[in-house]
TIVOTOR-617649 format. One record per residue: residue in three letters; x, y, z of N, C-alpha, C in turn; residue number from 1. Coordinates in steps of 0.02 Angstrom, whole numbers, plus 50000, padded with zeros to 5 digits. Layout:
# TIVOTOR-617649
ALA,X,Y,Z,X,Y,Z,X,Y,Z,NUM
...
# end
This chain:
# TIVOTOR-617649
MET,53019,50990,49680,53070,50944,49697,53062,50908,49749,1
LEU,53006,50915,49796,53033,50871,49856,52970,50784,49844,2
ASN,52913,50798,49791,52879,50770,49777,52912,50725,49731,3
LYS,52955,50743,49690,52999,50701,49623,53063,50644,49655,4
TYR,53110,50707,49707,53161,50655,49722,53138,50619,49798,5
ALA,53134,50657,49856,53135,50638,49898,53080,50586,49911,6
ARG,53029,50583,49876,52956,50546,49896,52977,50487,49880,7
ALA,53033,50489,49802,53050,50411,49783,53090,50374,49833,8
PHE,53124,50445,49850,53196,50410,49884,53153,50355,49956,9
PHE,53096,50381,49977,53078,50351,50047,53030,50297,50031,10
THR,53004,50325,49954,52964,50259,49966,52999,50192,49949,11
ARG,53061,50197,49894,53111,50143,49923,53135,50088,50010,12
VAL,53149,50153,50013,53161,50150,50107,53105,50106,50146,13
LEU,53067,50137,50130,52987,50102,50163,52956,50041,50128,14
THR,52979,50011,50080,52943,49961,50043,52941,49916,50097,15
PRO,52991,49889,50120,52996,49834,50159,52944,49841,50220,16
PHE,52935,49896,50246,52918,49924,50311,52829,49915,50256,17
ALA,52816,49919,50202,52749,49937,50196,52732,49860,50180,18
ALA,52779,49815,50188,52772,49747,50158,52766,49686,50244,19
PHE,52790,49729,50274,52809,49686,50314,52722,49698,50383,20
LEU,52690,49763,50360,52614,49773,50384,52559,49726,50339,21
ILE,52575,49740,50303,52528,49685,50247,52539,49620,50253,22
ARG,52592,49581,50281,52591,49522,50307,52552,49519,50394,23
ARG,52552,49572,50407,52533,49569,50462,52464,49592,50486,24
GLY,52429,49593,50421,52349,49598,50411,52339,49672,50417,25
VAL,52385,49731,50439,52353,49781,50446,52365,49822,50358,26
SER,52302,49870,50360,52257,49898,50305,52278,49963,50289,27
PRO,52292,49998,50247,52294,50051,50208,52261,50108,50255,28
ASP,52201,50091,50258,52167,50135,50281,52195,50138,50355,29
THR,52188,50088,50396,52236,50103,50465,52280,50162,50464,30
VAL,52315,50132,50446,52399,50157,50428,52392,50217,50406,31
THR,52350,50252,50365,52316,50334,50369,52281,50372,50409,32
LEU,52250,50314,50449,52199,50357,50524,52246,50347,50555,33
ILE,52295,50288,50578,52347,50333,50660,52381,50369,50630,34
GLY,52418,50372,50571,52470,50441,50554,52434,50508,50549,35
THR,52377,50508,50563,52342,50573,50551,52345,50579,50630,36
ALA,52312,50524,50670,52300,50558,50750,52383,50557,50772,37
GLY,52413,50524,50734,52477,50534,50784,52498,50623,50768,38
VAL,52498,50646,50708,52507,50706,50687,52496,50763,50725,39
VAL,52432,50748,50739,52359,50785,50783,52402,50802,50855,40
ALA,52408,50745,50881,52444,50717,50916,52499,50764,50949,41
GLY,52541,50754,50907,52600,50785,50931,52578,50867,50917,42
ALA,52548,50884,50856,52568,50960,50844,52520,50985,50918,43
LEU,52465,50962,50922,52426,50982,50967,52423,50973,51040,44
VAL,52485,50944,51070,52498,50934,51135,52563,50967,51144,45
PHE,52608,50950,51119,52686,50976,51112,52702,51040,51087,46
TYR,52652,51078,51030,52679,51125,51000,52639,51192,51059,47
PRO,52580,51176,51073,52555,51259,51115,52616,51243,51189,48
MET,52624,51177,51202,52676,51202,51272,52739,51226,51236,49
GLY,52771,51243,51206,52835,51265,51157,52875,51190,51156,50
GLU,52856,51142,51162,52898,51086,51165,52892,51069,51082,51
PHE,52964,51119,51049,52953,51110,50985,52982,51076,50930,52
PHE,53049,51033,50980,53073,50975,50982,53048,50916,50988,53
TRP,53035,50901,51040,52997,50841,51054,52925,50825,51012,54
GLY,52906,50885,50986,52829,50898,50939,52850,50857,50876,55
THR,52912,50889,50848,52917,50877,50808,52943,50811,50780,56
ILE,52986,50805,50826,52986,50714,50825,52934,50664,50830,57
VAL,52900,50689,50874,52844,50636,50849,52829,50645,50783,58
ILE,52786,50687,50768,52753,50728,50703,52789,50673,50645,59
THR,52863,50702,50642,52894,50680,50598,52909,50610,50571,60
LEU,52878,50559,50645,52891,50483,50635,52815,50482,50613,61
PHE,52770,50513,50639,52686,50483,50602,52681,50527,50532,62
VAL,52727,50567,50499,52694,50576,50439,52737,50541,50380,63
PHE,52781,50493,50398,52800,50438,50336,52745,50394,50332,64
SER,52684,50413,50385,52623,50339,50345,52589,50391,50288,65
ASP,52600,50456,50268,52578,50459,50211,52606,50431,50141,66
LEU,52676,50399,50171,52711,50374,50097,52686,50291,50132,67
VAL,52688,50262,50169,52674,50186,50201,52611,50158,50171,68
ASP,52545,50219,50173,52510,50193,50149,52484,50169,50095,69
GLY,52517,50243,50049,52512,50227,49981,52539,50170,49954,70
ASN,52595,50152,49978,52648,50075,49953,52614,50036,49985,71
MET,52580,50025,50029,52528,49967,50051,52505,49946,49993,72
ALA,52435,50003,49992,52391,49992,49929,52417,49978,49841,73
ARG,52481,50006,49847,52501,49994,49782,52544,49915,49768,74
GLN,52564,49908,49835,52555,49816,49848,52520,49763,49827,75
LEU,52458,49805,49871,52414,49761,49867,52369,49739,49798,76
GLY,52367,49805,49751,52343,49824,49723,52268,49853,49728,77
ARG,52261,49894,49776,52223,49926,49813,52188,49980,49801,78
SER,52208,50022,49759,52222,50087,49748,52131,50120,49716,79
SER,52103,50150,49751,52043,50148,49756,52055,50227,49738,80
ARG,51945,50249,49734,51957,50332,49744,51927,50348,49828,81
TRP,51922,50303,49862,51885,50288,49928,51974,50323,49955,82
GLY,52001,50270,49963,52086,50289,49986,52109,50358,49972,83
ALA,52108,50360,49910,52122,50441,49891,52094,50474,49907,84
PHE,52029,50489,49918,51986,50533,49955,51999,50552,50033,85
LEU,52031,50477,50065,52023,50468,50122,52097,50504,50141,86
ASP,52167,50489,50100,52204,50493,50112,52226,50581,50102,87
SER,52205,50616,50046,52191,50690,50041,52134,50706,50116,88
THR,52103,50686,50115,52044,50746,50187,52104,50742,50239,89
LEU,52120,50688,50275,52164,50688,50347,52232,50723,50316,90
ASP,52250,50728,50260,52317,50751,50250,52303,50853,50287,91
ARG,52230,50863,50241,52230,50931,50269,52217,50941,50325,92
VAL,52191,50877,50389,52181,50892,50454,52259,50888,50482,93
ALA,52283,50853,50439,52359,50861,50491,52384,50941,50491,94
ASP,52401,50945,50403,52409,51017,50407,52389,51056,50461,95
GLY,52334,51041,50451,52277,51116,50518,52313,51091,50574,96
ALA,52332,51058,50598,52342,51034,50658,52412,51060,50680,97
VAL,52470,51051,50622,52510,51085,50637,52518,51148,50662,98
PHE,52502,51192,50596,52481,51260,50602,52435,51290,50655,99
GLY,52400,51253,50665,52359,51282,50737,52390,51275,50804,100
GLY,52452,51221,50799,52472,51202,50850,52527,51254,50872,101
PHE,52572,51283,50805,52599,51349,50805,52555,51379,50824,102
ALA,52501,51417,50816,52442,51481,50841,52435,51490,50908,103
LEU,52445,51416,50935,52425,51411,51006,52459,51448,51046,104
TRP,52527,51422,51003,52566,51443,51068,52592,51509,51046,105
TYR,52588,51546,51004,52599,51621,50985,52520,51641,51037,106
ALA,52474,51626,51035,52429,51657,51072,52441,51637,51155,107
GLY,52472,51600,51158,52487,51579,51219,52555,51607,51268,108
ASP,52565,51550,51276,52656,51585,51292,52700,51614,51259,109
GLY,52674,51584,51206,52734,51618,51144,52739,51712,51142,110
ASP,52661,51719,51142,52666,51812,51173,52644,51837,51099,111
ASN,52638,51822,51045,52673,51859,50979,52595,51871,50950,112
ASN,52553,51911,50941,52497,51909,50884,52508,51895,50804,113
VAL,52579,51921,50808,52580,51946,50743,52594,51853,50713,114
LEU,52651,51823,50755,52648,51771,50742,52591,51726,50745,115
CYS,52564,51749,50763,52493,51694,50787,52451,51729,50724,116
ALA,52435,51755,50703,52417,51781,50630,52421,51749,50581,117
VAL,52518,51765,50555,52559,51708,50517,52554,51664,50525,118
SER,52546,51627,50574,52521,51554,50572,52450,51504,50556,119
ILE,52405,51553,50555,52333,51568,50539,52334,51559,50477,120
PHE,52382,51594,50440,52362,51624,50391,52410,51581,50344,121
CYS,52454,51541,50376,52480,51473,50352,52453,51415,50336,122
LEU,52398,51414,50392,52345,51373,50401,52289,51350,50349,123
ALA,52280,51419,50317,52212,51437,50278,52231,51417,50195,124
SER,52279,51486,50201,52323,51465,50151,52332,51412,50118,125
GLY,52360,51375,50145,52373,51280,50133,52324,51264,50108,126
GLN,52256,51278,50158,52203,51247,50120,52185,51264,50044,127
VAL,52185,51311,50040,52150,51340,49999,52192,51355,49916,128
VAL,52266,51327,49938,52301,51312,49878,52288,51228,49872,129
SER,52249,51202,49909,52252,51129,49870,52193,51127,49839,130
TYR,52152,51174,49891,52060,51166,49875,52082,51190,49777,131
THR,52104,51259,49777,52122,51271,49696,52137,51231,49657,132
LYS,52175,51180,49668,52202,51115,49635,52145,51089,49625,133
ALA,52124,51054,49647,52063,50996,49661,51993,51055,49642,134
ARG,51971,51075,49664,51922,51109,49602,51928,51150,49537,135
GLY,51991,51154,49512,52006,51184,49454,51993,51079,49406,136
GLU,52036,51037,49437,52029,50975,49416,51959,50955,49409,137
SER,51916,50974,49472,51838,50953,49448,51799,50979,49416,138
ILE,51836,51045,49375,51770,51062,49341,51810,51065,49259,139
GLY,51862,51001,49246,51899,50997,49184,51961,50994,49152,140
LEU,51986,51043,49225,52043,51083,49206,52109,51053,49236,141
PRO,52166,51050,49187,52238,51006,49201,52264,51048,49270,142
VAL,52243,51119,49266,52276,51141,49334,52378,51116,49331,143
ALA,52395,51153,49265,52451,51127,49257,52524,51160,49274,144
VAL,52520,51183,49354,52555,51226,49383,52582,51177,49453,145
ASN,52631,51159,49477,52647,51150,49545,52648,51214,49593,146
GLY,52666,51273,49580,52679,51331,49602,52755,51321,49692,147
LEU,52750,51395,49702,52823,51384,49720,52827,51353,49796,148
ILE,52781,51330,49827,52768,51289,49898,52728,51244,49910,149
GLU,52727,51189,49892,52662,51144,49902,52666,51125,49959,150
ARG,52617,51072,49985,52622,51038,50051,52696,51019,50088,151
ALA,52730,50959,50027,52781,50930,50069,52831,50997,50063,152
GLU,52847,51063,50031,52891,51092,50056,52853,51149,50137,153
ARG,52817,51145,50127,52771,51185,50172,52769,51148,50276,154
LEU,52780,51062,50254,52782,51022,50308,52856,51035,50332,155
VAL,52899,51022,50260,52965,51016,50269,53029,51091,50292,156
ILE,52972,51129,50289,53004,51205,50295,52988,51211,50375,157
SER,52925,51203,50382,52902,51195,50438,52932,51144,50489,158
LEU,52958,51109,50505,52943,51064,50530,53024,51060,50560,159
VAL,53066,51067,50506,53122,51078,50506,53141,51114,50546,160
ALA,53104,51190,50553,53132,51232,50590,53078,51229,50647,161
ALA,53048,51213,50672,53015,51204,50742,53087,51144,50773,162
GLY,53082,51103,50730,53143,51052,50789,53197,51085,50790,163
LEU,53238,51129,50770,53254,51150,50764,53277,51221,50808,164
ALA,53204,51235,50813,53195,51298,50866,53194,51271,50926,165
GLY,53167,51226,50927,53147,51181,50996,53226,51144,51046,166
LEU,53284,51144,50984,53359,51142,51015,53346,51202,51091,167
HIS,53328,51259,51063,53352,51313,51128,53328,51293,51201,168
ALA,53266,51266,51185,53294,51217,51259,53333,51183,51302,169
PHE,53368,51146,51258,53432,51113,51274,53498,51177,51261,170
GLY,53484,51248,51253,53540,51283,51277,53591,51302,51217,171
VAL,53564,51297,51171,53563,51328,51089,53538,51392,51078,172
PRO,53576,51445,51085,53561,51527,51092,53550,51519,50992,173
GLY,53494,51579,51014,53466,51619,50946,53445,51578,50893,174
ILE,53438,51508,50911,53392,51466,50871,53337,51475,50865,175
GLN,53302,51512,50924,53228,51501,50910,53189,51541,50863,176
TYR,53232,51569,50856,53232,51630,50787,53210,51607,50710,177
LEU,53222,51551,50721,53226,51501,50634,53162,51510,50625,178
LEU,53089,51467,50683,53036,51458,50666,52990,51525,50640,179
PRO,53004,51581,50662,52975,51624,50656,52975,51638,50584,180
VAL,53041,51632,50573,53077,51652,50483,53050,51608,50455,181
ALA,53040,51540,50464,53024,51488,50425,52919,51503,50409,182
LEU,52893,51523,50452,52811,51542,50454,52808,51604,50431,183
TRP,52877,51653,50420,52833,51702,50354,52856,51680,50292,184
ILE,52915,51627,50287,52940,51603,50201,52883,51562,50182,185
VAL,52836,51526,50223,52778,51489,50221,52712,51521,50172,186
ALA,52735,51567,50238,52665,51633,50207,52673,51655,50154,187
VAL,52699,51672,50145,52734,51727,50109,52745,51684,50008,188
GLY,52779,51614,50030,52795,51564,49975,52722,51539,49937,189
SER,52679,51530,50006,52586,51511,50008,52546,51558,49973,190
LEU,52561,51592,49981,52520,51681,49938,52539,51669,49880,191
VAL,52605,51659,49867,52637,51647,49773,52625,51609,49741,192
THR,52602,51552,49777,52577,51480,49739,52503,51503,49730,193
LEU,52474,51518,49771,52383,51523,49777,52395,51567,49722,194
ILE,52422,51636,49707,52409,51680,49658,52435,51623,49583,195
GLN,52484,51582,49585,52506,51577,49515,52434,51501,49499,196
ARG,52426,51469,49548,52369,51417,49528,52287,51460,49526,197
VAL,52281,51536,49550,52249,51569,49518,52241,51584,49431,198
VAL,52299,51616,49432,52334,51640,49378,52297,51558,49311,199
THR,52353,51519,49322,52334,51479,49308,52271,51420,49274,200
VAL,52218,51447,49323,52146,51416,49303,52120,51451,49270,201
ARG,52124,51530,49271,52107,51591,49228,52109,51568,49176,202
ARG,52166,51564,49155,52187,51556,49106,52177,51496,49056,203
GLU,52169,51441,49095,52157,51370,49063,52083,51380,49054,204
SER,52059,51406,49078,51969,51402,49083,51969,51437,49001,205
ALA,52001,51518,48995,51982,51548,48955,51988,51515,48897,206
GLU,52051,51470,48891,52086,51426,48831,52022,51358,48819,207
ALA,52003,51352,48883,51947,51288,48862,51887,51303,48826,208
GLU,51858,51365,48849,51797,51423,48829,51820,51446,48748,209
ALA,51869,51455,48764,51892,51485,48671,51873,51419,48634,210
ALA,51909,51364,48650,51916,51284,48629,51843,51260,48604,211
GLU,51778,51262,48646,51749,51253,48637,51716,51297,48597,212
ALA,51717,51357,48613,51667,51408,48544,51681,51400,48482,213
ALA,51765,51385,48486,51778,51355,48392,51741,51278,48389,214
GLU,51754,51251,48418,51704,51169,48409,51610,51186,48400,215
ALA,51585,51238,48411,51517,51256,48430,51515,51288,48337,216
GLN,51560,51342,48332,51554,51362,48253,51562,51316,48198,217
GLU,51623,51253,48204,51630,51234,48171,51565,51180,48146,218
ALA,51544,51149,48219,51493,51104,48213,51424,51151,48171,219
GLU,51416,51228,48186,51373,51249,48157,51384,51271,48064,220
ALA,51437,51263,48050,51453,51276,47989,51421,51235,47942,221
PRO,51426,51164,47959,51404,51113,47886,51337,51127,47895,222
GLU,51286,51148,47939,51238,51154,47927,51212,51234,47924,223
THR,51250,51264,47903,51244,51341,47885,51250,51346,47801,224
ARG,51293,51281,47786,51294,51268,47708,51258,51237,47695,225
GLY,51224,51183,47717,51185,51136,47691,51118,51202,47677,226
SER,51094,51236,47726,51041,51276,47701,51059,51303,47644,227
GLU,51122,51343,47649,51138,51373,47600,51120,51340,47508,228
ALA,51130,51281,47514,51115,51251,47465,51065,51224,47451,229
ALA,51013,51240,47500,50948,51196,47499,50913,51256,47473,230
LYS,50944,51332,47454,50889,51360,47422,50903,51368,47386,231
# end
């Protein structure tokens, strides 16, 4: 849902900015690299210190680079396999930094081993969810399922909760519990999504193998009939 509606909205909003960067001679790859570096810095500098509000502000500003670089590539007519590869790879780096930052906080001053483990699970499951789709597509399967929680949902839920939880430092009571709740939601949702994709790949694989077997039988049938006729 977020990919369908929110991405379309922000693409329209960010198109003039993308055009400005093109006029300044900035390449889409440069935007991708700077955006990832900003997300990683925001997550691994602010989050381990418990500065969730400011860390989220920094991360959110750089997260939009994921839309800007693609917009620039389309305007330039330079969409390429390399650009798609670089963008997808660095997305995984950024996601790992966000949940790694949460894990470092709970392993340190946050002093909660359970939430540290949940953060690590969110990090790992997010990587595996992405891998299942990429691996399924690489063996020729459509992997026709989105799943309950994809990357956009993981980031929105986690970053919104972290930003709001950071308001506790400004005197808002009780709001710090939003982040643990969000991490549990992302963990459970990622597990459900992983199961959905594995089941889908299993089904599509069986269907593809059955179709191949049927084609092989059809191809053998004329040869069999020809042999019998010759006899």
